[in-house]
Phi, psi and omega in degrees: 000317176271147180288139172284170176302317180298322180289322175297314179298322179295320180296315180292326177297314181296317179299315180292325183284317186272336184230060184293342179287343180246321187247142169234111180272125187239128172277123183287160192301328188241133171290164180293175181304327179263010172093011179280142175290150179238129187242145172235157175246135168253127175251134174196157174225148181081185184256196178106142179250163176052041182285156171301149182226149171244132180243122178239127181236151179218170177071019177300314173264126194300321187282354180271076195286331191284336186288318173302320177296319180298322181293317177298316181293326176297320178301318179292318178301316180295319179300310182297320179296312183292319184289323186257353182067036183248155178285160171250123179238127172243101184058237182272004181251125179242133170252119186289162176302325179291326174302311182296317179302315180296316180300311186284335179269347180262332190221168167262128178255114179258126181239121175244089189298321187226095178297325194237072184294326179299314181297319179298315179300319182292321178296321186277351182235337187233299190225107187286000178246016179291138186250320194272185169279194185242032175298145171274123179266103186303143177081003179227168173265007186255147180241156166096150175234140173286108185294339178268021171229011191254357183280160187272067171217110185050040184295146171071021174256114189282068184253119178068235186272067177205147183218152172259008178272124181300341181269352182280150177295334183253032179297126186276354180093169183286342178197164177297135181055037176289342188258138179299328182294318179285330176293331176294319177296316178300321179302316180294320177294327181286327190256345180244157180272071186280121179258337177220140183227138174224129173255112189266117184237181171220144015220185172122359177056065182227151166241110187255152176211166185299154008256162178255337186269346184197163172298158181261139174222159184232026183245333184238094183289355178282344181269091181236150181298338180296342178263000180273147175290145178234164179067022185277339185056028175224167175277075190269357178277122181301145180299334182275355187283138172228139184272135182285143168215131179303145182305322180296322180289322174302313179299316181298312179299314183295319182293311181295316178300321178296321178291323179297313182292329177294319180287327173298316180299327180293336182296306183202019172088012177281137185251094175284151180257128174271128182196166174290156177298324181297330179294337175279301170190159182289137175217157171226156177074021181279155184291321182290321175296318179298317181303317180285325187288341188304315185287344177278315178293328181221096185299347178284348180271152179285159180279133178237125176275116186256130179236157169234126175259132174249099189272144174086154182278161171279132175242090191305326183272000180209077184299318176304323178294333176292320182280318181218082184298157181301320176230101183270010189306309185290323179295322179296327176295318175303312183297319181292323176297320179298315181294319180293322178295319176301319178298314178304315185286355181262352176287137177248112184297314182300316181293318182293316177298318181299315182285335181278324190253339178202176184306320169088336187298307183294315183295313181296319180297320181295315180291324177296322180296317177299316180297308190279327184265335185247292184301320183293349185275353181228153178301318180295316178300320180293330176293324176294320176299315180297320179301312182295317183294324180286338182265339196295323184294312180296321181291320179294320178301320178291317183294324183291345177269000183225104186300320180293319179294321178297317179297318179295320177296322177297319177297322179294320176300314180297318179301310182295323180293316179295319181293321181293341181266004183219108185291347177275344184297144180245138177279095188280166181298323179296320177296319180298320180296319178297315180296318181295325179295318178296315180299319180298317179294319179295318182299325181290337184269330184279149183250349183273122185299324180298324178290323176299320178297319179296317178296323177296321179296321178293315180299320178298317180293324177302314180297328185281340187247010177301134178087357180269150173295150185299328177298321178292324177298314180296319178300320181294324177292325179288335187263320185244132181288164175303138175090357179284152187290164185299321182294333177287322180294327183293339179296125188270135175279139177304136183300329181295342183280350185237132172283132179288137175301143180285128181286133177240339184193141178292133181284147177261037177250177186298148176248159174294151174303149185302328184294333183251356183270147176282148176287136180235142175292147178301143177256146178277000000 
């Protein structure tokens, strides 16, 4: 009923051979501990370099048999949808053909169905409850390393469900990334621009996100895992310790996890719980924590939001049935809906419009700076970010079907980017009319009432800030949440509370009259 390693490899081989315009089958650099080749699939449509990527891996724990099969089947579902222009429906949840088109034309989708082929082979032929890989642990009679405790993030700290004993199910290995299987995952993170990562496991019906080694807090940025001792093989993290995460990232994890569990529930009513990994139990060296931690340990790396999905319910009186149920069909539908929703939530509208309609580098960087340095610093600003992120996929999907609307949206992106880079720029009435026209067209196209409400909130704010300098517009977004009344928006935030955006180019939008404008030195 479950695919063998050979059958999974055959499926990925056929996809890469027969559909090279969609799939690129890649043999990863290192064979498994027992010498088996490990393969990944890249899915993409259309052109473009250095695209955003989503990386989904399965089979990290050998006995969790259904997830590698679900990943292979998802690849086939995406192929059929894109090739035939058909929707994908899992029970009560439908992803339209246009949704799939947008995902595959906007990003690279990397699928690594079976991280641990040796372990899968052993489960299917010898011991159906085997968890680890099949490394020989010298000097012991015990084999295997828990691949989800082997990554280089607080590695080797025996906190919660982790052990330094080679005979334990949660053995972390002799060193961080000691295993070829985990180094293959690291290779993909190192070589691709991965913005979202999911390690698909079983069981317990959970959507997990960092942190795993400690509770999460957003007030003290000096408390970072980079300052914790590693390799101690003791519970060396103080009980009072909490790991820092910026508020915007906390919001992002919570928001995306919430959308994933909502879409899983739409399939057939299963209620997955979104929570931090630590809320389940303490772990160190996990792959999803490592994926997110990379940009903190090395700021030159891009940020990757790392998730762990725990598919299927717990069946306390039949643990093997929890890991590999007799009929996993319905659980696999839940899992595929979760993976597709993560892909949807990984599309960036501003970046996609920028790369399609203009060079995009300067404009995207300016808007990113406003988002990350200004809006993300206040609760109200983060609510505006959340509003945009929850709406962007549906709105972008609508815009891409209308060339004129897409062009108008691109002009609006350029306008806002130029304005954000010049504190003297004024949001003029003509600019407001252009923005309102785009919003009106988008509102007419979307069918989800919540998105119409979000667009109305944006339109209301546009009317409230006509004639204001862009710095004041940004301040109002930082101070007042979506939907707050005009008199609240009019309350001015002290200028010292806001860092002025760095000017990169003079805006070609309206300026204040000379009598009221401050004199500025010429810029080079």
